[in-house]
C-alpha positions as CSV (number, residue, x, y, z in Angstrom):
1,M,12.6,-36.1,-34.4
2,T,15.9,-36.9,-32.5
3,Q,15.6,-39.5,-29.8
4,L,15.7,-38.0,-26.3
5,R,17.9,-39.6,-23.7
6,S,16.1,-38.7,-20.5
7,P,14.0,-41.4,-18.8
8,S,10.3,-41.5,-19.7
9,Y,7.4,-42.3,-17.4
10,D,4.0,-43.6,-18.3
11,L,1.6,-41.9,-15.9
12,A,-2.2,-41.8,-15.8
13,D,-2.8,-38.1,-15.9
14,I,-1.4,-34.6,-15.0
15,V,-2.2,-35.1,-11.3
16,A,-0.1,-38.3,-11.3
17,V,2.7,-36.4,-13.1
18,N,2.7,-33.6,-10.6
19,D,2.6,-36.1,-7.6
20,L,5.7,-37.9,-9.0
21,Y,7.6,-34.7,-9.7
22,H,6.9,-33.3,-6.3
23,Q,7.9,-36.6,-4.6
24,R,11.2,-36.6,-6.5
25,G,12.0,-33.0,-5.7
26,W,11.9,-32.0,-9.3
27,T,9.7,-28.8,-8.9
28,D,9.8,-25.4,-7.2
29,G,6.7,-26.3,-5.2
30,L,4.2,-25.2,-7.9
31,P,2.5,-27.5,-10.4
32,I,4.3,-28.2,-13.6
33,L,3.3,-29.0,-17.2
34,P,4.2,-32.5,-18.2
35,P,7.3,-32.4,-20.5
36,T,6.1,-34.8,-23.2
37,E,8.6,-35.7,-26.0
38,E,6.6,-33.6,-28.5
39,L,6.6,-30.5,-26.4
40,V,10.3,-30.8,-25.6
41,Q,11.2,-31.3,-29.3
42,D,9.2,-28.2,-30.2
43,C,11.3,-26.2,-27.8
44,L,14.5,-27.6,-29.2
45,D,13.4,-26.8,-32.7
46,A,12.5,-23.2,-31.7
47,A,16.1,-22.7,-30.5
48,G,17.7,-24.7,-33.3
49,L,19.3,-27.1,-30.8
50,A,20.1,-30.8,-30.8
51,P,19.2,-32.6,-27.5
52,S,22.9,-33.2,-26.8
53,A,24.1,-29.7,-27.5
54,V,26.0,-28.2,-24.5
55,I,24.7,-24.7,-23.8
56,G,27.0,-24.1,-20.9
57,V,29.0,-25.7,-18.2
58,E,28.8,-25.0,-14.4
59,S,32.6,-24.7,-14.0
60,V,33.1,-25.6,-10.3
61,R,31.6,-29.1,-10.6
62,Q,32.0,-29.3,-14.4
63,R,28.3,-30.0,-14.9
64,P,27.1,-29.6,-18.6
65,I,23.7,-28.0,-19.3
66,T,22.4,-29.6,-22.5
67,G,19.6,-28.5,-24.9
68,E,17.5,-31.5,-23.9
69,K,17.6,-30.7,-20.1
70,V,16.9,-27.0,-20.8
71,A,13.9,-27.8,-23.0
72,I,12.5,-30.2,-20.5
73,N,12.6,-27.7,-17.7
74,A,11.3,-24.9,-20.0
75,V,8.2,-27.1,-20.8
76,M,7.7,-27.8,-17.1
77,A,7.8,-24.1,-16.3
78,G,5.0,-23.5,-18.9
79,C,7.2,-21.9,-21.6
80,L,6.0,-21.7,-25.2
81,P,8.6,-22.8,-27.8
82,A,9.1,-19.1,-28.8
83,Y,10.5,-18.4,-25.3
84,M,13.3,-21.0,-25.7
85,P,15.9,-18.7,-27.3
86,V,15.6,-16.3,-24.3
87,V,16.0,-19.2,-21.8
88,V,19.1,-20.4,-23.7
89,A,20.6,-16.9,-23.7
90,V,20.1,-16.6,-20.0
91,I,21.9,-20.0,-19.4
92,K,24.8,-18.9,-21.6
93,A,25.1,-15.6,-19.6
94,M,25.0,-17.4,-16.3
95,C,27.8,-19.8,-17.3
96,Q,30.3,-17.0,-18.0
97,P,33.0,-17.1,-15.4
98,E,32.3,-13.5,-14.1
99,F,28.8,-14.4,-13.2
100,N,30.0,-17.0,-10.6
101,L,27.1,-19.4,-11.1
102,H,28.1,-21.8,-8.4
103,G,28.8,-19.2,-5.7
104,S,25.7,-17.1,-6.3
105,T,23.3,-20.1,-6.3
106,A,24.9,-22.0,-3.3
107,S,25.4,-19.1,-0.9
108,T,23.5,-18.4,2.3
109,G,22.7,-15.0,0.8
110,G,19.9,-16.5,-1.3
111,S,20.2,-14.4,-4.5
112,A,18.1,-15.0,-7.7
113,Q,18.8,-14.4,-11.3
114,F,17.4,-11.0,-12.2
115,I,16.8,-11.0,-16.0
116,V,16.3,-7.9,-18.2
117,V,15.3,-8.5,-21.8
118,N,15.9,-6.0,-24.6
119,G,15.3,-5.9,-28.3
120,P,12.6,-7.0,-30.7
121,I,12.0,-10.4,-29.1
122,R,10.3,-8.6,-26.1
123,Q,7.2,-7.8,-28.2
124,R,7.3,-10.9,-30.3
125,I,6.8,-13.2,-27.3
126,G,4.7,-10.8,-25.1
127,L,7.1,-9.9,-22.4
128,N,5.8,-7.3,-19.9
129,A,7.7,-4.0,-19.3
130,T,5.0,-1.9,-17.7
131,H,2.2,-2.6,-15.2
132,N,3.2,-4.7,-12.2
133,V,6.5,-5.5,-14.0
134,L,8.1,-7.2,-11.0
135,A,5.2,-9.4,-10.2
136,N,2.4,-11.5,-11.8
137,H,0.9,-10.7,-15.2
138,S,2.8,-12.0,-18.2
139,R,3.2,-15.7,-19.1
140,A,6.5,-15.0,-20.8
141,N,8.0,-13.1,-17.8
142,A,6.8,-15.7,-15.3
143,C,7.7,-18.8,-17.3
144,I,11.1,-17.7,-18.5
145,G,12.2,-16.8,-15.0
146,R,10.7,-20.0,-13.6
147,A,12.5,-22.1,-16.2
148,I,15.8,-20.8,-15.0
149,R,15.0,-21.8,-11.4
150,L,13.9,-25.3,-12.5
151,I,17.1,-25.8,-14.5
152,L,19.1,-24.9,-11.4
153,I,17.1,-27.4,-9.3
154,N,17.1,-30.3,-11.8
155,V,20.3,-30.0,-13.7
156,L,22.6,-28.4,-11.1
157,G,21.0,-29.8,-7.9
158,C,20.3,-26.4,-6.3
159,L,17.9,-27.7,-3.8
160,P,17.2,-25.8,-0.6
161,G,19.1,-27.3,2.3
162,Q,21.4,-29.2,0.0
163,L,23.5,-27.2,-2.6
164,D,21.3,-24.2,-2.1
165,R,22.1,-22.9,1.4
166,S,19.9,-19.8,1.3
167,T,19.0,-18.6,4.8
168,L,15.9,-16.7,3.6
169,G,15.9,-16.5,-0.2
170,H,13.2,-14.2,-1.7
171,P,10.2,-14.5,-4.1
172,G,12.5,-13.8,-7.1
173,K,13.7,-17.4,-6.8
174,F,10.4,-18.4,-8.3
175,S,10.8,-16.0,-11.2
176,F,12.7,-12.7,-11.7
177,C,12.4,-11.6,-15.3
178,I,11.3,-8.3,-16.9
179,A,11.5,-6.5,-20.2
180,E,12.7,-2.9,-20.7
181,D,10.1,-0.4,-21.8
182,E,12.0,0.8,-24.9
183,E,9.0,2.1,-26.7
184,D,8.0,4.7,-24.0
185,S,11.5,5.8,-23.1
186,P,14.0,8.1,-24.8
187,W,16.9,6.4,-23.0
188,T,19.4,4.0,-24.6
189,P,18.3,0.4,-23.8
190,L,20.3,-1.5,-21.3
191,A,21.7,-4.0,-23.7
192,Q,22.8,-1.3,-26.1
193,Q,24.5,0.5,-23.2
194,R,26.4,-2.7,-22.6
195,G,27.7,-3.0,-26.2
196,I,25.0,-4.9,-28.0
197,P,24.1,-3.4,-31.4
198,A,20.8,-1.5,-31.7
199,G,17.9,-3.7,-32.7
200,T,19.5,-6.9,-31.5
201,S,17.7,-8.9,-28.8
202,A,19.7,-9.7,-25.7
203,V,19.4,-10.5,-22.0
204,T,21.2,-9.1,-19.1
205,V,21.5,-11.4,-16.0
206,M,22.5,-10.3,-12.5
207,A,22.6,-12.2,-9.2
208,G,20.3,-10.0,-7.2
209,E,18.7,-9.8,-3.8
210,S,15.1,-8.9,-3.3
211,P,14.0,-5.5,-4.8
212,H,13.7,-2.5,-2.6
213,Q,10.8,-0.2,-3.6
214,T,11.3,3.6,-3.2
215,M,9.0,6.6,-3.6
216,N,9.5,10.3,-4.2
217,E,6.4,12.3,-5.3
218,W,7.5,15.6,-3.7
219,T,10.0,17.0,-6.3
220,R,10.6,17.5,-10.0
221,D,14.4,17.9,-9.4
222,P,16.3,15.0,-11.0
223,E,19.1,15.3,-8.4
224,E,16.5,14.9,-5.6
225,I,14.9,11.9,-7.3
226,A,18.4,10.3,-7.8
227,E,19.2,11.0,-4.2
228,T,16.2,9.0,-3.1
229,F,17.6,6.0,-5.0
230,A,21.1,6.7,-3.7
231,A,19.8,6.7,-0.1
232,E,18.2,3.3,-0.6
233,I,21.6,2.0,-1.8
234,R,23.4,3.4,1.1
235,H,20.9,1.8,3.5
236,N,21.5,-1.5,1.8
237,M,25.2,-1.1,2.2
238,L,24.8,-0.6,5.9
239,T,22.2,-3.3,6.6
240,Y,23.3,-5.9,4.2
241,S,26.7,-5.6,2.3
242,I,29.1,-2.8,1.6
243,W,30.9,-4.6,-1.2
244,A,30.8,-2.7,-4.5
245,G,29.3,-4.2,-7.6
246,N,26.3,-4.1,-9.9
247,Y,23.1,-2.6,-8.6
248,A,20.0,-2.5,-10.9
249,L,17.8,0.6,-10.8
250,I,14.2,0.3,-12.2
251,V,12.7,3.6,-13.1
252,P,9.0,3.7,-14.0
253,K,7.4,6.3,-16.3
254,Q,6.3,9.0,-13.8
255,L,9.8,9.5,-12.4
256,R,11.4,8.8,-15.7
257,D,9.4,11.6,-17.4
258,L,10.5,14.1,-14.7
259,I,14.1,13.0,-15.1
260,T,14.1,13.2,-18.9
261,A,12.2,16.6,-18.8
262,A,15.2,18.0,-16.9
263,G,17.5,16.7,-19.7
264,W,19.0,13.8,-17.8
265,Q,19.9,10.5,-19.5
266,K,20.8,7.2,-17.9
267,R,24.5,8.3,-17.7
268,D,23.6,11.3,-15.6
269,I,21.8,9.0,-13.1
270,Q,24.7,6.6,-13.1
271,E,27.3,9.4,-12.4
272,Y,25.2,11.0,-9.7
273,I,24.6,7.7,-7.8
274,Y,28.3,6.8,-8.2
275,R,29.2,10.0,-6.3
276,S,26.4,9.8,-3.7
277,A,26.0,6.1,-2.8
278,Q,28.9,6.0,-0.4
279,V,29.2,5.3,3.4
280,V,31.9,5.5,6.0
281,R,32.6,2.9,8.5
282,R,31.3,4.9,11.5
283,D,27.8,4.9,9.8
284,W,27.4,1.3,10.9
285,A,26.9,2.5,14.5
286,T,23.6,4.0,13.3
287,V,22.2,0.6,12.4
288,G,23.1,-1.5,15.4
289,K,26.6,-2.5,14.2
290,K,28.9,-0.6,16.5
291,Q,31.3,-3.5,16.8
292,V,32.1,-3.1,13.1
293,V,33.2,0.5,13.5
294,N,36.3,-0.6,15.4
295,L,37.4,-3.1,12.8
296,G,39.4,-2.4,9.7
297,K,41.1,0.9,8.8
298,G,39.3,3.2,11.1
299,A,36.0,5.0,11.5
300,D,36.5,7.2,8.5
301,Q,37.2,4.4,6.0
302,R,35.0,5.1,2.9
303,F,33.1,2.5,0.9
304,S,31.4,3.1,-2.5
305,A,28.4,1.0,-3.8
306,L,29.7,1.2,-7.4
307,R,33.2,0.5,-8.7
308,S,32.3,2.9,-11.6
309,P,29.1,4.5,-12.9
310,D,28.8,1.6,-15.3
311,D,28.1,-0.8,-12.4
312,L,24.6,0.7,-12.1
313,L,22.2,-1.0,-14.5
314,V,19.4,1.6,-15.2
315,V,16.3,0.0,-16.6
316,A,13.2,1.9,-17.9
317,A,10.3,-0.3,-16.7
318,G,7.1,-0.2,-14.6
319,G,3.6,1.2,-14.8
320,P,2.8,4.8,-15.8
321,A,1.5,6.1,-12.5
322,G,3.1,6.6,-9.1
323,G,6.4,8.1,-8.1
324,F,8.0,4.8,-7.4
325,G,11.2,3.1,-8.3
326,A,13.1,0.0,-7.3
327,I,16.7,-0.9,-6.4
328,V,17.9,-4.5,-6.9
329,P,21.0,-5.0,-4.8
330,P,23.8,-7.4,-5.7
331,W,24.3,-10.7,-4.0
332,L,27.9,-10.0,-2.9
333,G,29.3,-7.0,-4.7
334,S,31.6,-7.9,-7.6
335,R,31.8,-11.6,-6.6
336,S,29.2,-12.0,-9.3
337,Q,29.0,-9.6,-12.2
338,A,26.1,-8.9,-14.5
339,V,26.5,-10.5,-18.0
340,T,24.8,-9.5,-21.2
341,Q,24.2,-12.1,-23.9
342,I,22.7,-11.9,-27.4
343,V,19.5,-13.9,-28.0
344,E,20.1,-16.2,-31.0
345,T,17.1,-17.4,-33.0
346,P,17.4,-20.0,-35.8
């Protein structure tokens, strides 16, 4: 066992541990599991990491994120050792320059790290891809997403009112992690669409705002279903931000079955929404922003939600019943871009 460098505390019981951690601002407001040396070492071993190994660096302030610190926060979040390779892959993705880790975590916009997991590791660690997929149910989903938030708090100092300047934030800042339902979908998995070989485990991470739930149970036409999604994106452009970038679209089974029965694949949805999710400047007058219409290049200036069809991340996930879907909007268009990273297991 390699000696850990972090300070240790001799405390009476789990209540005392949680009292100390809350007093020091080391939690997200929920109770934590005490990160004993044994549990931390188990997580390091599961990822094949030395405590001093640098997983990534937050580039603006040059803060390294080491294996030891990631393992400590993973244990605190309730992660089993088997979850650790996924947590490490998420950190690697977030530290890529195009993700803009500092900007997306410090902004008043209050985004969270929306995580989609693909490949064999989903079933191996019990990730949920179906019922209640965006909420409570699975230990793996909840704890992996929570570990990322604790790492941001304790390693990068993303504390609300300090580095984290979120005006509102959203519940995804506790945990925002799902798996894709590859077994019950004929569509190409997201990671494979983004260049990862078939059968390889990977994560895709996007700086996302709170999900917007949609519903359409009045049609079997794939264009009409896609138009409901496009309408929600247009609404987000008018009420939040018009800047083009990654949007995530979560399509549960009922609508997915209708879309695939009509012969549509993910690419068809991406291309339809690329064409349809557009607004013109004069549309802002319909949502109480008349002052904006007179700015810029004129009332007929056109804005697209996506830079290309590939900007839309289509994910097959959610329960089997109900004509629902969800749009996850971007933090600030292309200022932060989604990153896909292979999950490496020793």
